Every structure is written in C-alpha cells, then in structure tokens.
BABA-827172 format. One line per field, with one value per residue (C-alpha): residue number from 1; residue in one letter; chain; x, y, z. Coordinates in nm, 3 decimals. Layout:
<atoms>
resi: [NUM, ...]
resn: [a, ...]
chain: [A, ...]
px: [X, ...]
py: [Y, ...]
pz: [Z, ...]
</atoms>
This chain:
<atoms>
resi: [1, 2, 3, 4, 5, 6, 7, 8, 9, 10, 11, 12, 13, 14, 15, 16, 17, 18, 19, 20, 21, 22, 23, 24, 25, 26, 27, 28, 29, 30, 31, 32, 33, 34, 35, 36, 37, 38, 39, 40, 41, 42, 43, 44, 45, 46, 47, 48, 49, 50, 51, 52, 53, 54, 55, 56, 57, 58, 59, 60, 61, 62, 63, 64, 65, 66, 67, 68, 69, 70, 71, 72, 73, 74, 75, 76, 77, 78, 79, 80, 81, 82, 83, 84, 85, 86, 87, 88, 89, 90, 91, 92, 93, 94, 95, 96, 97, 98, 99, 100, 101, 102, 103, 104, 105, 106, 107, 108, 109, 110, 111, 112, 113, 114, 115, 116, 117, 118, 119, 120, 121, 122, 123, 124, 125, 126, 127, 128, 129, 130, 131, 132, 133, 134, 135, 136, 137, 138, 139, 140, 141, 142, 143, 144, 145, 146, 147, 148, 149, 150, 151, 152, 153, 154, 155, 156, 157, 158, 159, 160, 161, 162, 163, 164, 165, 166, 167, 168, 169, 170, 171, 172, 173, 174, 175, 176, 177, 178, 179, 180, 181, 182, 183, 184, 185, 186, 187, 188, 189, 190, 191, 192, 193, 194, 195, 196, 197, 198, 199, 200, 201, 202, 203, 204, 205, 206, 207, 208, 209, 210, 211, 212, 213, 214, 215, 216, 217, 218, 219, 220, 221, 222, 223, 224, 225, 226, 227, 228, 229, 230, 231, 232, 233, 234, 235, 236, 237, 238, 239, 240, 241, 242, 243, 244, 245, 246, 247, 248, 249, 250, 251, 252, 253, 254, 255, 256, 257, 258, 259, 260, 261, 262, 263, 264, 265, 266, 267, 268, 269, 270, 271, 272, 273, 274, 275, 276, 277, 278, 279, 280, 281, 282, 283, 284, 285, 286, 287, 288, 289, 290, 291, 292, 293, 294, 295, 296, 297, 298, 299, 300, 301, 302, 303, 304, 305, 306, 307, 308, 309, 310, 311, 312, 313, 314, 315, 316, 317, 318, 319, 320, 321, 322, 323, 324, 325, 326, 327, 328, 329, 330, 331, 332, 333, 334, 335, 336, 337, 338, 339, 340, 341, 342, 343, 344, 345, 346, 347, 348, 349, 350, 351, 352, 353, 354, 355, 356, 357, 358, 359, 360, 361, 362, 363, 364, 365, 366, 367, 368, 369, 370, 371, 372, 373, 374, 375, 376, 377, 378, 379, 380, 381, 382, 383, 384, 385, 386, 387, 388, 389, 390, 391, 392, 393, 394, 395, 396, 397, 398, 399, 400, 401, 402, 403, 404, 405, 406, 407, 408, 409, 410, 411, 412, 413, 414, 415, 416, 417, 418, 419, 420, 421, 422, 423, 424, 425, 426, 427, 428, 429, 430, 431, 432, 433, 434, 435, 436, 437, 438, 439, 440, 441, 442, 443, 444, 445, 446, 447, 448, 449, 450, 451, 452, 453, 454, 455, 456, 457, 458, 459, 460, 461, 462, 463, 464, 465, 466, 467, 468, 469, 470, 471, 472, 473, 474, 475, 476, 477, 478, 479, 480, 481, 482, 483, 484, 485, 486, 487, 488, 489, 490, 491, 492, 493, 494, 495, 496, 497, 498, 499, 500, 501, 502, 503, 504, 505, 506, 507, 508, 509, 510, 511, 512, 513, 514, 515, 516, 517, 518]
resn: [m, k, a, l, r, i, g, i, i, d, i, v, s, r, g, p, t, g, a, l, w, a, r, v, m, n, a, n, l, a, s, i, m, p, q, v, l, g, v, w, c, r, e, e, g, h, d, v, a, f, v, c, y, t, g, f, e, d, l, l, k, e, l, p, d, n, v, d, v, v, f, i, g, a, f, t, e, a, a, h, t, a, y, a, l, s, n, l, f, r, s, q, g, a, i, t, v, l, g, g, p, h, a, r, c, y, p, e, d, a, r, r, h, f, d, y, v, l, g, f, t, d, r, e, t, l, r, d, v, l, q, d, c, s, q, h, r, p, m, g, v, h, l, s, a, r, q, q, p, r, e, l, p, g, v, r, e, r, w, q, f, i, e, p, t, l, r, k, a, p, i, i, k, m, v, p, m, l, g, s, l, g, c, p, y, t, c, s, f, c, i, d, a, a, v, p, y, q, p, m, d, f, d, v, l, r, e, d, l, k, f, l, l, g, k, f, k, r, p, l, v, g, w, h, d, p, n, f, g, v, r, f, d, d, y, l, d, v, i, e, e, a, v, p, p, g, g, m, e, f, i, a, e, s, s, l, s, i, l, a, e, p, h, l, k, r, l, k, r, n, g, f, k, a, l, l, p, g, v, e, s, w, f, d, l, g, n, k, s, k, t, g, s, l, q, g, m, d, k, v, r, q, v, s, e, h, v, n, l, i, l, k, y, i, p, y, v, q, t, n, f, v, l, g, l, d, s, d, e, g, p, e, p, f, e, l, t, k, r, f, l, d, m, t, p, g, a, f, p, g, y, s, l, l, t, s, f, g, r, a, a, a, l, n, l, d, y, q, r, a, g, r, v, l, p, f, p, f, h, f, l, n, n, n, q, c, m, n, v, t, p, r, n, y, s, w, r, d, f, y, d, h, v, i, s, l, t, r, y, s, f, s, p, g, a, i, y, d, r, f, r, a, t, p, a, a, i, p, r, l, m, n, v, v, r, a, v, s, s, e, g, f, g, r, i, k, y, h, r, e, i, r, q, r, l, d, t, d, p, q, f, l, r, y, f, q, q, e, s, d, d, l, p, e, f, y, v, d, e, i, r, k, d, l, g, k, l, w, s, w, l, p, e, g, a, v, h, h, d, p, y, a, y, l, k, s, e, r, s, e, s, v, l, v, s, v, p, r]
chain: [A, A, A, A, A, A, A, A, A, A, A, A, A, A, A, A, A, A, A, A, A, A, A, A, A, A, A, A, A, A, A, A, A, A, A, A, A, A, A, A, A, A, A, A, A, A, A, A, A, A, A, A, A, A, A, A, A, A, A, A, A, A, A, A, A, A, A, A, A, A, A, A, A, A, A, A, A, A, A, A, A, A, A, A, A, A, A, A, A, A, A, A, A, A, A, A, A, A, A, A, A, A, A, A, A, A, A, A, A, A, A, A, A, A, A, A, A, A, A, A, A, A, A, A, A, A, A, A, A, A, A, A, A, A, A, A, A, A, A, A, A, A, A, A, A, A, A, A, A, A, A, A, A, A, A, A, A, A, A, A, A, A, A, A, A, A, A, A, A, A, A, A, A, A, A, A, A, A, A, A, A, A, A, A, A, A, A, A, A, A, A, A, A, A, A, A, A, A, A, A, A, A, A, A, A, A, A, A, A, A, A, A, A, A, A, A, A, A, A, A, A, A, A, A, A, A, A, A, A, A, A, A, A, A, A, A, A, A, A, A, A, A, A, A, A, A, A, A, A, A, A, A, A, A, A, A, A, A, A, A, A, A, A, A, A, A, A, A, A, A, A, A, A, A, A, A, A, A, A, A, A, A, A, A, A, A, A, A, A, A, A, A, A, A, A, A, A, A, A, A, A, A, A, A, A, A, A, A, A, A, A, A, A, A, A, A, A, A, A, A, A, A, A, A, A, A, A, A, A, A, A, A, A, A, A, A, A, A, A, A, A, A, A, A, A, A, A, A, A, A, A, A, A, A, A, A, A, A, A, A, A, A, A, A, A, A, A, A, A, A, A, A, A, A, A, A, A, A, A, A, A, A, A, A, A, A, A, A, A, A, A, A, A, A, A, A, A, A, A, A, A, A, A, A, A, A, A, A, A, A, A, A, A, A, A, A, A, A, A, A, A, A, A, A, A, A, A, A, A, A, A, A, A, A, A, A, A, A, A, A, A, A, A, A, A, A, A, A, A, A, A, A, A, A, A, A, A, A, A, A, A, A, A, A, A, A, A, A, A, A, A, A, A, A, A, A, A, A, A, A, A, A, A, A, A, A, A, A, A, A, A, A, A, A, A, A, A, A, A, A, A, A, A, A, A, A, A, A, A, A, A, A, A, A, A, A, A, A]
px: [-0.661, -0.456, -0.297, 0.057, 0.360, 0.447, 0.802, 0.815, 1.136, 1.165, 1.522, 1.588, 1.951, 2.160, 2.412, 2.549, 2.540, 2.682, 2.634, 2.457, 2.255, 2.061, 2.056, 1.822, 1.670, 1.676, 1.380, 1.218, 1.233, 1.039, 0.861, 0.507, 0.421, 0.551, 0.313, 0.071, 0.152, 0.130, -0.227, -0.357, -0.183, -0.378, -0.651, -0.678, -0.583, -0.239, 0.016, 0.241, 0.592, 0.732, 1.090, 1.167, 1.611, 1.682, 2.107, 2.105, 1.955, 2.112, 1.908, 1.980, 1.819, 1.577, 1.484, 1.121, 1.145, 0.988, 0.844, 0.658, 0.700, 0.889, 0.849, 1.179, 1.150, 1.447, 1.623, 1.866, 2.165, 2.061, 2.013, 2.279, 2.144, 1.819, 1.995, 2.154, 1.859, 1.672, 1.948, 1.936, 1.563, 1.611, 1.812, 1.530, 1.256, 1.084, 0.933, 1.091, 0.933, 1.120, 0.954, 1.014, 1.248, 1.481, 1.242, 1.076, 1.449, 1.621, 1.381, 1.650, 1.911, 1.623, 1.523, 1.812, 1.784, 1.419, 1.100, 0.911, 0.969, 0.692, 0.692, 0.364, 0.181, -0.193, -0.407, -0.450, -0.080, -0.053, -0.335, -0.124, 0.176, -0.022, -0.202, 0.105, 0.353, 0.593, 0.931, 1.065, 1.426, 1.663, 1.545, 1.221, 0.905, 0.812, 0.493, 0.332, -0.017, -0.155, -0.100, -0.031, -0.356, -0.627, -0.638, -0.453, -0.422, -0.477, -0.215, -0.573, -0.465, -0.139, -0.031, -0.006, 0.344, 0.397, 0.366, 0.671, 0.904, 0.841, 0.984, 1.287, 1.331, 1.494, 1.421, 1.227, 0.880, 0.736, 0.439, 0.488, 0.140, 0.113, -0.144, -0.074, 0.100, 0.261, 0.377, 0.224, 0.634, 0.821, 1.187, 1.354, 1.551, 1.241, 1.133, 0.771, 0.798, 0.583, 0.377, -0.032, -0.089, -0.377, -0.481, -0.536, -0.922, -0.957, -1.220, -0.935, -0.666, -0.918, -0.944, -0.577, -0.543, -0.785, -0.689, -0.319, -0.424, -0.479, -0.157, 0.070, 0.042, 0.172, 0.217, 0.461, 0.335, 0.609, 0.386, 0.548, 0.416, 0.667, 0.543, 0.277, 0.022, -0.016, -0.402, -0.314, -0.643, -0.827, -0.520, -0.499, -0.885, -0.853, -0.589, -0.801, -1.101, -0.936, -0.635, -0.703, -0.476, -0.125, -0.242, 0.000, 0.346, 0.395, 0.729, 0.693, 0.862, 0.755, 0.828, 0.862, 0.633, 0.375, 0.506, 0.387, 0.371, -0.096, 0.044, 0.299, 0.108, -0.121, 0.137, 0.229, -0.058, -0.126, 0.181, 0.472, 0.753, 1.020, 0.977, 1.255, 1.166, 1.397, 1.604, 1.806, 2.012, 2.040, 2.060, 1.729, 1.393, 1.264, 0.897, 0.961, 1.133, 0.868, 1.204, 1.069, 1.315, 1.572, 1.935, 2.262, 2.297, 1.925, 1.787, 1.994, 1.816, 1.495, 1.548, 1.758, 1.466, 1.180, 1.380, 1.453, 1.070, 0.980, 1.250, 1.023, 0.733, 0.887, 1.169, 1.345, 1.387, 1.618, 1.755, 1.767, 2.024, 2.190, 2.532, 2.658, 2.377, 2.423, 2.317, 2.615, 2.950, 3.241, 3.268, 2.998, 2.719, 2.911, 2.971, 2.651, 2.526, 2.792, 2.638, 2.336, 2.433, 2.572, 2.226, 2.042, 2.262, 1.893, 1.881, 2.018, 2.164, 2.151, 2.312, 2.307, 2.487, 2.369, 2.244, 2.062, 1.882, 1.843, 1.425, 1.393, 1.337, 1.314, 1.619, 1.876, 1.821, 1.956, 2.270, 2.322, 2.227, 2.573, 2.723, 2.829, 2.665, 2.893, 2.902, 2.900, 2.778, 2.410, 2.555, 2.709, 2.379, 2.247, 2.301, 2.632, 2.851, 2.883, 2.802, 2.721, 2.684, 2.964, 2.946, 2.922, 3.136, 3.349, 3.675, 3.637, 3.900, 3.757, 3.419, 3.530, 3.755, 3.407, 3.206, 3.486, 3.557, 3.089, 3.061, 3.372, 3.181, 2.859, 3.031, 3.311, 3.284, 3.144, 2.877, 2.773, 2.810, 2.567, 2.295, 2.313, 2.259, 2.034, 1.814, 1.604, 1.385, 1.584, 1.498, 1.606, 1.912, 2.072, 1.917, 2.148, 2.447, 2.399, 2.327, 2.681, 2.928, 2.753, 2.785, 2.578, 2.785, 3.210, 3.135, 3.111, 3.373, 3.621, 3.453, 3.415, 3.815, 3.937, 3.755, 3.944, 4.280, 4.260, 4.210, 4.554, 4.713, 4.523, 4.601, 4.245, 4.032, 4.132, 4.092, 3.729, 3.589, 3.709, 3.525, 3.855, 3.788, 3.540, 3.776, 3.551, 3.847, 3.881, 3.806, 3.443, 3.430, 3.633, 3.310, 3.045, 3.161, 3.229, 2.903, 2.725, 2.903, 2.746, 2.559, 2.823, 2.900, 2.481, 2.599, 2.472, 2.765, 2.805, 2.586, 2.843, 2.782, 2.514, 2.468, 2.432, 2.252, 1.982, 1.716, 1.806, 1.908, 1.549, 1.384, 1.561, 1.453, 1.065, 1.138, 1.233, 0.946, 0.665, 0.826, 0.864, 0.539, 0.225]
py: [2.886, 3.022, 2.760, 2.690, 2.525, 2.220, 2.008, 1.664, 1.473, 1.121, 0.998, 0.647, 0.723, 0.999, 1.072, 0.933, 0.618, 0.342, 0.034, -0.259, -0.373, 0.013, 0.069, -0.217, -0.165, 0.160, 0.283, 0.035, 0.128, 0.367, 0.502, 0.554, 0.821, 1.075, 1.000, 1.006, 1.339, 1.376, 1.300, 1.524, 1.767, 1.804, 1.756, 2.008, 2.213, 2.331, 2.226, 1.969, 1.878, 1.543, 1.387, 1.052, 1.042, 0.747, 0.817, 0.835, 1.171, 1.457, 1.630, 1.987, 1.952, 1.765, 1.972, 2.170, 2.535, 2.835, 2.677, 2.776, 2.437, 2.164, 1.786, 1.590, 1.196, 1.070, 0.775, 0.840, 0.777, 1.042, 1.247, 1.461, 1.492, 1.598, 1.881, 1.992, 2.046, 2.221, 2.448, 2.540, 2.560, 2.768, 3.004, 3.002, 3.126, 2.819, 2.630, 2.319, 1.994, 1.663, 1.348, 1.026, 0.742, 1.017, 1.292, 1.027, 0.841, 1.216, 1.503, 1.698, 1.718, 1.729, 2.094, 2.236, 2.237, 2.242, 2.431, 2.151, 1.807, 1.505, 1.217, 1.010, 1.217, 1.196, 1.403, 1.701, 1.700, 1.800, 2.054, 2.208, 2.255, 2.433, 2.656, 2.756, 2.728, 2.957, 2.989, 2.813, 2.914, 2.872, 2.542, 2.423, 2.259, 1.871, 1.753, 1.393, 1.296, 1.074, 0.765, 0.626, 0.735, 0.471, 0.499, 0.568, 0.683, 0.387, 0.233, 0.432, 0.725, 0.743, 0.664, 0.992, 1.000, 0.566, 0.525, 0.808, 0.640, 0.336, 0.436, 0.459, 0.114, -0.095, -0.408, -0.477, -0.278, -0.311, -0.106, -0.036, -0.165, -0.147, -0.451, -0.301, -0.121, -0.156, -0.507, -0.700, -0.873, -0.665, -0.682, -0.464, -0.279, -0.251, 0.133, -0.100, -0.284, -0.015, 0.055, -0.146, -0.330, -0.231, -0.337, -0.157, -0.094, -0.428, -0.300, 0.004, -0.310, -0.564, -0.275, -0.125, -0.456, -0.530, -0.166, -0.274, -0.525, -0.293, -0.119, -0.411, -0.758, -0.927, -0.693, -0.748, -0.593, -0.556, -0.522, -0.271, -0.440, -0.510, -0.772, -0.975, -1.187, -1.117, -1.185, -1.436, -1.565, -1.246, -1.096, -1.393, -1.397, -1.036, -1.150, -1.468, -1.255, -0.922, -1.121, -1.442, -1.739, -1.622, -1.249, -1.150, -1.130, -1.074, -0.983, -0.929, -0.984, -1.178, -1.365, -1.713, -1.794, -1.692, -1.937, -2.290, -2.532, -2.468, -2.068, -2.146, -2.324, -2.059, -1.819, -2.046, -2.045, -1.695, -1.535, -1.483, -1.499, -1.391, -1.383, -1.227, -1.371, -1.232, -1.453, -1.218, -1.441, -1.776, -1.717, -1.463, -1.413, -1.743, -1.679, -1.499, -1.715, -2.049, -2.192, -2.118, -2.187, -2.383, -2.215, -2.240, -2.546, -2.675, -2.345, -2.351, -2.693, -2.588, -2.294, -2.437, -2.671, -2.402, -2.246, -2.487, -2.606, -2.228, -2.254, -2.585, -2.302, -1.955, -1.970, -1.633, -1.622, -1.346, -1.462, -1.152, -1.166, -0.917, -0.893, -0.740, -0.859, -0.877, -1.198, -1.240, -1.411, -1.502, -1.659, -1.905, -1.681, -1.635, -1.978, -2.105, -1.886, -2.017, -2.381, -2.207, -2.170, -2.452, -2.650, -2.401, -2.314, -2.157, -1.814, -1.487, -1.407, -1.040, -0.882, -0.577, -0.456, -0.351, 0.011, 0.219, 0.476, 0.746, 0.748, 0.381, 0.195, 0.211, -0.035, 0.251, 0.454, 0.171, 0.213, 0.559, 0.512, 0.260, 0.513, 0.282, 0.514, 0.656, 0.958, 0.798, 1.034, 0.965, 0.954, 0.602, 0.457, 0.236, -0.139, -0.219, 0.122, 0.123, -0.025, 0.260, 0.023, -0.074, -0.466, -0.590, -0.971, -0.823, -0.595, -0.427, -0.617, -0.924, -0.795, -0.706, -1.022, -1.212, -1.010, -1.024, -1.380, -1.475, -1.222, -1.382, -1.697, -1.612, -1.475, -1.693, -1.802, -2.204, -1.996, -1.808, -2.097, -2.303, -2.120, -2.033, -2.374, -2.427, -2.178, -2.292, -2.003, -1.764, -1.401, -1.509, -1.673, -1.357, -1.132, -1.329, -1.318, -0.957, -0.827, -1.054, -0.969, -0.514, -0.367, -0.647, -0.906, -0.750, -0.430, -0.462, -0.717, -0.416, -0.207, -0.421, -0.504, -0.118, -0.032, -0.346, -0.264, 0.145, 0.026, -0.158, 0.131, 0.459, 0.591, 0.833, 0.526, 0.308, 0.605, 0.713, 0.349, 0.329, 0.638, 0.801, 1.065, 1.284, 1.382, 1.224, 1.024, 1.262, 0.890, 0.908, 1.289, 1.217, 0.981, 1.159, 1.448, 1.252, 1.087, 1.434, 1.611, 1.909, 1.941, 1.906, 2.268, 2.381, 2.116, 2.342, 2.372, 2.142, 1.899, 1.578, 1.602, 1.514, 1.405, 1.057, 1.085, 1.352, 1.070, 1.011, 1.358, 1.440, 1.212, 1.310, 1.683, 1.531, 1.418, 1.668, 1.891, 1.647, 1.598, 1.982, 2.019, 2.224]
pz: [-0.650, -0.939, -1.212, -1.127, -1.361, -1.186, -1.272, -1.144, -1.141, -1.108, -0.988, -1.099, -1.159, -0.933, -1.192, -1.552, -1.605, -1.899, -1.729, -1.928, -1.656, -1.618, -1.998, -1.954, -1.633, -1.540, -1.748, -1.583, -1.206, -1.223, -0.918, -0.922, -0.666, -0.850, -1.137, -0.869, -0.808, -1.160, -1.225, -0.909, -1.015, -1.371, -1.138, -0.927, -1.260, -1.280, -1.544, -1.537, -1.698, -1.574, -1.609, -1.536, -1.511, -1.589, -1.615, -2.026, -2.042, -2.054, -1.735, -1.795, -2.133, -2.021, -1.720, -1.722, -1.810, -1.585, -1.333, -1.005, -0.775, -0.865, -0.691, -0.709, -0.628, -0.474, -0.302, -0.035, -0.280, -0.518, -0.229, -0.362, -0.740, -0.510, -0.353, -0.630, -0.831, -0.566, -0.522, -0.932, -0.907, -0.643, -0.839, -1.120, -0.829, -0.794, -0.499, -0.438, -0.304, -0.195, -0.194, -0.153, 0.062, 0.138, 0.226, 0.553, 0.612, 0.626, 0.672, 0.919, 0.618, 0.348, 0.522, 0.487, 0.085, 0.012, 0.100, 0.201, 0.274, 0.229, 0.464, 0.403, 0.106, 0.020, -0.203, 0.132, 0.220, -0.148, -0.109, 0.154, -0.112, -0.331, -0.108, 0.077, -0.223, -0.081, 0.054, 0.373, 0.384, 0.593, 0.669, 0.518, 0.657, 0.690, 0.656, 0.670, 0.640, 0.941, 0.711, 0.364, 0.080, 0.131, -0.281, -0.553, -0.945, -1.101, -1.453, -1.622, -1.512, -1.488, -1.827, -1.960, -1.763, -1.760, -2.169, -2.207, -1.947, -2.116, -2.426, -2.304, -2.216, -2.522, -2.483, -2.129, -2.068, -1.744, -1.628, -1.245, -1.054, -0.676, -0.495, -0.161, 0.073, 0.400, 0.521, 0.782, 0.863, 1.116, 0.943, 1.180, 0.909, 0.680, 0.615, 0.556, 0.855, 1.111, 0.777, 0.870, 0.541, 0.296, 0.024, -0.285, -0.433, -0.566, -0.896, -0.958, -1.048, -1.187, -1.500, -1.494, -1.632, -1.871, -1.966, -1.989, -2.276, -2.532, -2.474, -2.510, -2.713, -2.406, -2.134, -1.852, -1.479, -1.203, -0.925, -0.647, -0.289, 0.005, -0.029, -0.284, -0.226, 0.141, 0.081, -0.192, -0.294, -0.370, -0.607, -0.778, -0.816, -0.981, -1.192, -1.343, -1.372, -1.529, -1.772, -2.033, -2.000, -2.121, -2.155, -1.915, -1.723, -1.361, -1.200, -0.754, -0.451, -0.185, 0.130, 0.081, 0.366, 0.124, -0.204, -0.061, -0.412, -0.467, -0.465, -0.693, -0.974, -0.972, -1.068, -1.260, -1.449, -1.410, -1.604, -1.336, -1.450, -1.149, -0.826, -0.537, -0.208, 0.105, 0.287, 0.461, 0.718, 0.846, 1.172, 1.197, 1.024, 1.018, 0.969, 0.627, 0.509, 0.692, 0.842, 1.186, 1.444, 1.201, 1.172, 0.978, 0.773, 0.859, 0.709, 0.451, 0.343, 0.389, 0.220, -0.055, -0.087, -0.087, -0.343, -0.610, -0.594, -0.708, -1.016, -1.133, -1.217, -1.213, -1.385, -1.256, -0.888, -0.689, -0.328, -0.072, 0.145, 0.348, 0.527, 0.808, 1.049, 1.436, 1.421, 1.208, 1.338, 1.151, 0.834, 0.866, 0.698, 0.428, 0.366, 0.448, 0.146, -0.045, 0.004, -0.066, -0.406, -0.448, -0.411, -0.560, -0.866, -1.031, -0.805, -0.892, -0.524, -0.425, -0.149, 0.057, 0.283, 0.662, 0.604, 0.885, 0.675, 0.901, 1.071, 0.796, 1.113, 1.475, 1.490, 1.362, 1.738, 1.888, 1.626, 1.687, 2.057, 2.052, 1.834, 1.587, 1.273, 1.035, 0.859, 0.475, 0.237, 0.133, -0.232, -0.115, 0.061, -0.165, -0.016, -0.198, -0.146, 0.175, 0.503, 0.763, 1.082, 1.206, 1.219, 1.572, 1.497, 1.257, 1.177, 0.871, 0.716, 0.803, 0.733, 0.353, 0.272, 0.400, 0.152, -0.138, -0.109, -0.129, -0.472, -0.638, -0.566, -0.669, -1.006, -1.074, -1.423, -1.324, -1.088, -1.388, -1.635, -1.342, -1.349, -1.791, -1.737, -1.414, -1.596, -1.867, -2.022, -2.272, -2.125, -1.772, -1.877, -2.092, -1.722, -1.517, -1.779, -1.832, -1.432, -1.348, -1.609, -1.546, -1.236, -1.030, -1.060, -1.161, -1.105, -0.761, -0.724, -0.814, -0.579, -0.250, -0.372, -0.408, -0.018, 0.090, -0.070, 0.064, 0.402, 0.373, 0.216, 0.281, 0.666, 0.573, 0.503, 0.812, 1.074, 0.931, 0.914, 1.256, 1.353, 1.506, 1.208, 1.075, 0.799, 0.453, 0.255, -0.134, -0.231, -0.192, -0.263, -0.595, -0.656, -0.608, -0.792, -1.097, -1.109, -1.027, -1.358, -1.437, -1.107, -0.938, -0.965, -0.813, -0.516, -0.181, 0.055, 0.314, 0.153, 0.080, 0.516, 0.691, 1.054, 1.108, 1.412, 1.385, 1.467, 1.827, 1.886, 1.683, 1.977, 2.249, 2.176, 2.121, 2.469, 2.662, 2.575, 2.633, 2.979, 3.061, 3.241, 3.091]
</atoms>
C-alpha cells in the first residue's frame, strides 16, 4: 500500500464559541479514538495531520492541505459541522470517513455524506478502509468490527497528539485515559449499556501513569471509562503501584453503587478530586444508585446522605439527572430534585433532557414504534437544547415550565452561594461558579425560557413540537447557520433534515430479508 496523506479531525465544539466554561474545558474534552487512529495510521506508514477543534480556532485555517483521506470524529451535535467538512474535503478530491458516537447512532444518515461510516473500529477495520480507499457515492459504506478493540494505544503512544491539544488548555490540563470499555449496568437510554464490559491492559495503564509523572509536576488524568472502578481493587492497585502518594490527581465518572466509604477513603488517598455519579431518576434505576426499590423522597434522602459522604472525601461531585423519563409524572420529580439540592448543597447538578440518539439504545425502537421521536436537527441533540422524545406524562408547555423552574432554582444566586460555601477547595469552588454563570447555568436558563416563550407565541413552534407539522421553525435554521459560520455554505443540501425513524425502518427491512425463504 502506498503511503497516504491522512487528516484526522476531532470535533470537540460544533462551531465557534466564546463561552467561559468552554474556554476553560474544551481542550480537555478531546476524544481518545481519533488519537488512536492517528497512532495506527502512522504505524502503517502513513503521514498524519491531526486537528482537535475546540471552538476557539479558525477551523478553515487549521484544516490539513492536500490529503488523500480525512477521518472525522464527532458527537451527534457536531454532525452538521462534520457533514460540511466532508463536503469541503470531497470537493478537493479527498476520501472522507466518519467515526465516533454519531457514526454509531445514525449510520443511515451519515452514509449520505461520507465515503465510509465506522461503528466499532479496530485496527483491521482501519486497514480495510485504507486498502480500499475509494469513493463510495452517493451512499457510503458502513463498516463495523464485531466488538470493541481488545487493546488500544496508551498515553505514551498517543502523546504526539495529546501534547499539542493540551497546549490549547489555558488553566486545567487533563490527560485522557481509558481503563475499560462497556458497562455492566443496563440503563435503557445509554449507548454503553449494550457493550460488554472489558478492562484494558493493566500493564499499559501502569506504564502510562509512570510516563505522565515525567511530563508534569502533578498530572491530572480524566478517566473516559463509562463507569470507572467496576474492578475497583485492580485499578487502585495499579495506581498505587505506579504513582507515589500525592503524585497525581484524577477525575472519573462512576456509579454510586461503587462509591462505598472504604472505596472513597482509598480514592482520596490516591488523589481523586472529582467524581460524576449518575442518579438519573428518583423513580427508576435503583441498582445503579445503590437504592434498590426505594423511590421518591426515600431515595432522595438516601442518595443525599451518600453524596454528602462522598463530599467528605472528594472535593468536587457532579450528580447527573435525566429529565423527562417515562417514569416521571407531574411536578414531583422536579420538586424532589430541588429538595436534593437543599440537602446536598455541595453537589453540582448536571441535567440532561431525555434524548433518543438513533441506534444508541434498543429503547429507541420503542419510542419510534410509538411515533414519539421528533425530527429535531442533529445540531440540537446535545441533551440540553432539545428533547426529541414526546414526553409521556407532560404537555410540552408544562414540561418546559418544570425544567425552567428547576434550572432557575439550581443556579439562583442563593444556590450558587450555598454551593460555594459547601465546597472547601478553591479550584472546585471556582469551577462551580464558572459553570453556573456560563453556558451550563445562566445560558441554559435563557435558552429554555426562549423555547418556552416561542411555544406560546410562535404557532409554527407548537405545531412542530406536537408533530402536527414537519416544517422546521426558522429559529432552528438560524441557530445552525449562526453556529456553523463559514462552514454553513459547505453544508450539503438537505443535510439539516434527517429521518428520525431510520433505525426502525432498517430493522423492519432486515426482518423482512431474514423471513424470505432461501
């Protein structure tokens, strides 16, 4: 195979941004798989140009020139940015490849705009693309390995791509590491629930930790595991073997069921500074929060007690909630969350609106069979700018009234002050304040209010939300145009729209093919 000129673009931000929180954190949100592809491509003898787009660069000036193949990694909210980039590179004669969450969730739509769309990607899948390396148009080829890779290049090998990305981080510089893939829990809305849990190579993790000690005075590692600590003792043994006491700091997403007090004591000793446990619902998912059959206020009390215990050992805790689940009804779920905030002032609340991401979860087939999925453009499918599932137990106006009330309560001056007082460490205090007054707090209050107002004043809005019309309100088109900036002119015709029932139609087609006599 001849040596190829390969471009790899990791899209962290869907477009230019000036948000304060984005300035602090976006460079720390780089994905691992684009870096992995970069390592594999160079090991195959190809020339690689790597770009991590954080929203603060002039993307068109950052793009690599004269490439044969371009790999783009994107979450669904950045799909239109990815589609525009693919169109631009195709016009220059390049072959384009999409990977990442959007490719896994919406391969049917992505194939309209890329030559290759990748699901699970191992080294053999990459070789197949590079060996074929040809145009597939008007519909691209969908490739996927049978399972996630058994091993991945570690930090030492990926450092060539990690280091230039971290230079873009002005204050906090967080190195991405991955200790495991998949998750043992079965949250019905989660893309990782159907992926078998597997730990990564402990020897590689140990050597990567030692490697980082030579790069920073006190490295900060962000674990990208869907659920860190499932094999708790094994992972902490590796950390304790590689890192001297006080030599490194860690951030991880974990479940409350793992965070018992003996584990918390060990995490504290080993430099864990932030944890992001999922609460999700006061009426469901008790196994993940270690609350069993408890519901309502009983669950609030137990979770609050548990999170306050965590805060005695870990200075920064973000509790994650999903709003609009089918188990929710009336004002109670929102009011219970307010009581939780009163009882747990040191926790930063992270709210996600229920979102059906195509093939991400089997539950999405149920939503599609029931005709409950709205065709909101991909640009807004980021868990907070829209909810693309018609709520089972709320009208749209009532739902947004509750969301606004909860968000205002969570980020009121009093709540921000209480959170500040309840957080003893300086950097976590600062992070909480910045998040609250930036896009994640005040920004979302403003946005939700505008959507709620338009539900009253713009007839096109309510008809669209109630699925009485497929005409996309101009508000959303204008937002996409503004966010894409110079790339708007490269967005392919019709790319703003997609079929929200493509997953269901594909499953039905496959079922028909299977049932046809051979």
